[in-house]
TORDO-371082 format. One line per 2 residues: number of its first residue (from 1); for each residue x, y, z of C-alpha. Coordinates in nm, 2 decimals, always signed. Layout:
% TORDO-371082
NUM = X,Y,Z; ...;
END
This chain:
% TORDO-371082
1 = -4.88,-12.66,+6.67; -4.60,-12.41,+6.65;
3 = -4.85,-12.12,+6.66; -5.02,-12.27,+6.97;
5 = -4.68,-12.30,+7.14; -4.59,-11.95,+7.05;
7 = -4.92,-11.82,+7.19; -4.86,-12.02,+7.51;
9 = -4.51,-11.87,+7.53; -4.63,-11.52,+7.48;
11 = -4.90,-11.56,+7.75; -4.65,-11.70,+8.00;
13 = -4.42,-11.40,+7.92; -4.71,-11.17,+7.99;
15 = -4.78,-11.35,+8.32; -4.41,-11.33,+8.41;
17 = -4.41,-10.95,+8.35; -4.73,-10.91,+8.56;
19 = -4.58,-11.12,+8.84; -4.26,-10.92,+8.82;
21 = -4.46,-10.59,+8.84; -4.66,-10.72,+9.14;
23 = -4.34,-10.84,+9.31; -4.17,-10.50,+9.27;
25 = -4.47,-10.32,+9.41; -4.50,-10.56,+9.70;
27 = -4.12,-10.54,+9.76; -4.13,-10.16,+9.77;
29 = -4.43,-10.16,+10.01; -4.26,-10.43,+10.23;
31 = -3.94,-10.22,+10.24; -4.14,-9.91,+10.33;
33 = -4.32,-10.10,+10.61; -3.98,-10.21,+10.75;
35 = -3.87,-9.85,+10.80; -3.90,-9.65,+11.12;
37 = -4.02,-9.29,+11.13; -4.07,-9.28,+10.75;
39 = -4.37,-9.05,+10.72; -4.18,-8.73,+10.67;
41 = -3.90,-8.50,+10.79; -3.83,-8.50,+11.16;
43 = -3.89,-8.16,+11.31; -3.70,-8.07,+11.63;
45 = -3.94,-7.80,+11.75; -4.25,-8.00,+11.85;
47 = -4.03,-8.27,+12.00; -3.88,-8.02,+12.25;
49 = -4.21,-8.01,+12.43; -4.20,-8.39,+12.51;
51 = -4.21,-8.44,+12.89; -4.09,-8.76,+13.06;
53 = -4.35,-8.87,+13.31; -4.20,-8.97,+13.64;
55 = -4.27,-9.33,+13.73; -4.54,-9.39,+13.99;
57 = -4.50,-9.67,+14.25; -4.75,-9.95,+14.20;
59 = -4.87,-10.25,+14.40; -4.62,-10.53,+14.37;
61 = -4.32,-10.31,+14.31; -4.00,-10.38,+14.50;
63 = -3.81,-10.08,+14.63; -3.46,-10.01,+14.74;
65 = -3.48,-9.76,+15.03; -3.15,-9.62,+15.16;
67 = -3.14,-9.38,+15.45; -2.86,-9.13,+15.53;
69 = -2.82,-8.90,+15.82; -2.56,-8.71,+16.04;
71 = -2.55,-9.00,+16.28; -2.47,-9.30,+16.06;
73 = -2.47,-9.56,+16.34; -2.83,-9.49,+16.42;
75 = -2.91,-9.50,+16.05; -2.80,-9.87,+16.01;
77 = -3.12,-10.01,+16.14; -3.32,-9.85,+15.86;
79 = -3.12,-9.99,+15.58; -3.15,-10.33,+15.42;
81 = -2.90,-10.50,+15.20; -3.04,-10.54,+14.85;
83 = -2.93,-10.68,+14.52; -3.05,-10.58,+14.18;
85 = -3.10,-10.79,+13.87; -2.85,-10.73,+13.59;
87 = -3.00,-10.51,+13.32; -3.08,-10.64,+12.98;
89 = -3.31,-10.91,+12.86; -3.42,-11.17,+13.12;
91 = -3.68,-11.44,+13.14; -3.65,-11.47,+13.51;
93 = -3.47,-11.33,+13.81; -3.57,-11.23,+14.16;
95 = -3.44,-10.94,+14.38; -3.30,-11.01,+14.72;
97 = -3.41,-10.78,+15.00; -3.58,-10.45,+14.95;
99 = -3.93,-10.34,+15.04; -4.23,-10.50,+14.87;
101 = -4.53,-10.29,+14.81; -4.82,-10.50,+14.92;
103 = -5.17,-10.53,+14.77; -5.29,-10.24,+14.99;
105 = -5.01,-10.02,+14.85; -4.82,-10.02,+15.18;
107 = -4.46,-10.08,+15.28; -4.33,-10.14,+15.63;
109 = -4.02,-9.98,+15.76; -3.84,-10.05,+16.09;
111 = -3.96,-9.83,+16.38; -4.19,-9.60,+16.17;
113 = -4.42,-9.88,+16.06; -4.66,-9.89,+15.76;
115 = -4.63,-9.62,+15.49; -4.85,-9.57,+15.19;
117 = -4.63,-9.60,+14.88; -4.85,-9.69,+14.59;
119 = -4.95,-9.38,+14.39; -4.64,-9.18,+14.49;
121 = -4.34,-9.11,+14.28; -3.99,-9.21,+14.41;
123 = -3.92,-8.85,+14.51; -4.25,-8.80,+14.69;
125 = -4.20,-9.13,+14.89; -3.84,-9.03,+14.97;
127 = -3.95,-8.69,+15.11; -4.23,-8.86,+15.31;
129 = -4.00,-9.12,+15.46; -3.74,-8.85,+15.55;
131 = -4.01,-8.65,+15.73; -4.11,-8.97,+15.93;
133 = -3.75,-9.02,+16.03; -3.68,-8.68,+16.17;
135 = -3.78,-8.78,+16.53; -3.51,-9.05,+16.52;
137 = -3.23,-8.91,+16.30; -3.05,-8.59,+16.25;
139 = -3.10,-8.44,+15.90; -3.22,-8.76,+15.74;
141 = -3.21,-8.80,+15.37; -3.37,-9.09,+15.18;
143 = -3.30,-9.24,+14.84; -3.57,-9.46,+14.68;
145 = -3.51,-9.67,+14.37; -3.70,-9.95,+14.19;
147 = -3.55,-10.30,+14.22; -3.78,-10.45,+13.96;
149 = -3.82,-10.20,+13.67; -3.91,-10.44,+13.40;
151 = -4.11,-10.44,+13.07; -4.25,-10.75,+12.90;
153 = -4.23,-10.77,+12.52; -4.43,-11.03,+12.33;
155 = -4.53,-11.10,+11.98; -4.33,-11.05,+11.65;
157 = -3.99,-10.95,+11.79; -3.66,-11.14,+11.76;
159 = -3.62,-11.19,+12.14; -3.96,-11.18,+12.33;
161 = -3.94,-11.19,+12.70; -3.89,-10.97,+13.01;
163 = -3.65,-10.68,+12.98; -3.49,-10.53,+13.29;
165 = -3.49,-10.16,+13.23; -3.13,-10.03,+13.22;
167 = -3.26,-9.68,+13.32; -3.58,-9.54,+13.44;
169 = -3.62,-9.33,+13.13; -3.66,-9.57,+12.84;
171 = -3.85,-9.53,+12.51; -4.05,-9.78,+12.30;
173 = -3.77,-9.76,+12.03; -3.51,-9.86,+12.29;
175 = -3.71,-10.15,+12.41; -3.78,-10.27,+12.06;
177 = -3.40,-10.25,+12.01; -3.33,-10.46,+12.32;
179 = -3.58,-10.71,+12.20; -3.38,-10.76,+11.88;
181 = -3.61,-10.55,+11.65; -3.95,-10.63,+11.50;
183 = -3.94,-10.94,+11.28; -4.03,-10.93,+10.91;
185 = -4.38,-11.04,+11.00; -4.44,-10.78,+11.27;
187 = -4.67,-10.48,+11.23; -4.48,-10.16,+11.31;
189 = -4.79,-9.95,+11.26; -5.00,-10.11,+11.54;
191 = -4.78,-10.18,+11.84; -4.99,-10.22,+12.16;
193 = -4.88,-10.09,+12.50; -5.07,-10.22,+12.80;
195 = -5.02,-10.02,+13.12; -5.17,-10.03,+13.47;
197 = -5.19,-9.70,+13.65; -5.36,-9.65,+13.98;
199 = -5.55,-9.98,+13.94; -5.68,-9.88,+13.59;
201 = -5.56,-10.07,+13.28; -5.48,-9.85,+12.98;
203 = -5.42,-9.95,+12.62; -5.21,-9.73,+12.38;
205 = -5.14,-9.78,+12.02; -4.81,-9.67,+11.85;
207 = -4.72,-9.64,+11.49; -4.34,-9.68,+11.48;
209 = -4.33,-9.55,+11.13; -4.48,-9.22,+11.23;
211 = -4.28,-8.94,+11.38; -4.59,-8.84,+11.59;
213 = -4.49,-9.12,+11.84; -4.26,-8.87,+12.01;
215 = -4.57,-8.68,+12.14; -4.75,-9.00,+12.26;
217 = -4.78,-9.06,+12.63; -4.68,-9.42,+12.56;
219 = -4.35,-9.33,+12.38; -4.17,-9.35,+12.72;
221 = -4.25,-9.67,+12.88; -4.29,-9.74,+13.25;
223 = -4.21,-10.03,+13.48; -4.45,-10.33,+13.43;
225 = -4.57,-10.21,+13.09; -4.64,-10.49,+12.84;
227 = -4.55,-10.43,+12.47; -4.72,-10.65,+12.21;
229 = -4.61,-10.65,+11.85; -4.89,-10.79,+11.64;
231 = -4.83,-11.02,+11.33; -4.92,-10.94,+10.98;
233 = -5.24,-11.12,+10.87; -5.06,-11.20,+10.54;
235 = -4.77,-11.35,+10.73; -4.74,-11.65,+10.50;
237 = -4.75,-11.47,+10.16; -4.66,-11.10,+10.19;
239 = -4.29,-11.14,+10.19; -4.02,-11.10,+9.93;
241 = -3.92,-11.46,+9.97; -4.27,-11.59,+9.88;
243 = -4.29,-11.35,+9.59; -3.95,-11.46,+9.46;
245 = -4.05,-11.82,+9.49; -4.36,-11.77,+9.28;
247 = -4.18,-11.57,+9.02; -3.91,-11.84,+8.99;
249 = -4.16,-12.11,+8.94; -4.35,-11.92,+8.67;
251 = -4.03,-11.81,+8.50; -3.90,-12.16,+8.50;
253 = -4.22,-12.30,+8.34; -4.23,-12.02,+8.08;
255 = -3.87,-12.09,+7.99; -3.94,-12.46,+7.95;
257 = -4.23,-12.39,+7.72; -4.03,-12.14,+7.52;
259 = -3.75,-12.40,+7.48; -3.99,-12.66,+7.36;
261 = -4.13,-12.42,+7.10; -3.78,-12.33,+6.97;
263 = -3.68,-12.70,+6.95; -4.00,-12.79,+6.76;
265 = -3.93,-12.50,+6.52; -3.57,-12.61,+6.46;
267 = -3.64,-12.98,+6.40; -3.96,-12.94,+6.21;
END
């Protein structure tokens, strides 16, 4: 009887050791997966070549267009009063005023009529409008800004939702930060960016653990991008908490068996 109990005890100790070894390996891998840019030393030289793509106006965008000239009274009829949504994370919010880019890619401005806006950058549209205003104003200058520069973040982040871009130049790492970071179940190695450009939908994959993301055309996000952080397929088991729970149960049972074996030996 005692020999049997000792054998059971030894077997459970071996199981505990194996579970502990597995847990340590799983814990190390989990910690590695939680890190950003962990695949090597960051090198400044290649990252100097990264260019920020200027945002292109799309259908559905809402624009703030402000006109200046040497005769300010005549300029007033070309300016609308607009209000911009507060930057940060938002689940809703509309903009008052501004110029809506319709489904044909056009905007309509007082006196000069319809203008093609979709497909242009802000600077290109500003120059184009200024040229159109020269017959009516002296030395016109136009400032064009986005009123709805937003990015949608869904999936395994702490705060999914719509993020109002605080600046036009914003990276995937900044957006993940604004969304509260990736959860413990999120896959940093396979973040999907969905983008529409000139009526064509694009899909880009980013590995947030890899320093090569700085060279990706999807590192800097654009207005209306959708960022999706996928969940781990082992969401329910591949965590430190789950491993520790299993280890605790096995250890408790092994301790109980060992205690019984000792008591039987003492009172035999």
